[in-house]
N, C-alpha and C positions, 0 to 999 in steps of 0.2 A: 504494500499499500504505499509506503514512504517513496519507493522508487517511482511509482506512478505520479504521486503528487509532485515529486521533483521534476519529472518530465513534463508535466502539464505546466508547471510555473516556467520552466525554460521556453517551451514553445509559446506561451503568452507573451513572454518579454521579446522573443524574436518577432512575433506578429505585431507587437507594438512598435516595431521599428529599431529595437537595439541591434547592434552588430553581433553576429554569432559568436565571434572569437571572444568578445566582451563577456558575454553570458557565460560562455564554457569556462573562461578564466576565472570569473567570480565564483563559479560552481566549485572549481578545483580549490580555490583559495578558502572557501567556506569549509570544504572538507578537511583541509589542514588545521583550520582554526578550531573546528569541533573536535579534532582529535588532540588538541592541545600542542600542535606543532606550529606555533607562531613564526619561529625563525625559519622553518622550511617554507612556509607561506610567503615570507619576504623574499627568499632566495628565488622560489619559482616565479613570483611576480617580476623581479628584476630580470631573470633569465628569459621569460616570455616577452617582456617589453624590449629587451635587446633584439631578440630574434625576430619579432613582428615590425618594430619600428627603426631598429638600428641604434637606438640610444638607450643607455642604462640610467634609469633614475637613481637619484642619490639614495643612500641607506635612509636618510631622514624622511625623504618624500615616500619611500616605499613603506617604511614603518607607519608613517602617518596615514597612508592609504589603508593598510591592513588593519590599523586600530579603528578607522572609521567603519571599516566593513564588520569588524568584531563588534563594534558598538551598535551597528544597525541590526546585527544577529541578536544581540541580547534584549533589543526592544520587542522582537517578535515573540 
């Protein structure tokens, strides 16, 4: 059931115009955060941003992004 809800959420976000790579990346990052692997989430975010855009965000910017994502998860 959780997997179905997750897929439904992803499909809705894509239908609402969000980029597929952003939706998938945020889903991957949420998984890291839920498993208590915040450092791995930051590393993964930096790696994907470098691969997708050719620019590595700073550690501070990456941490801030992960913190904001974690904060939004705790509100749900």
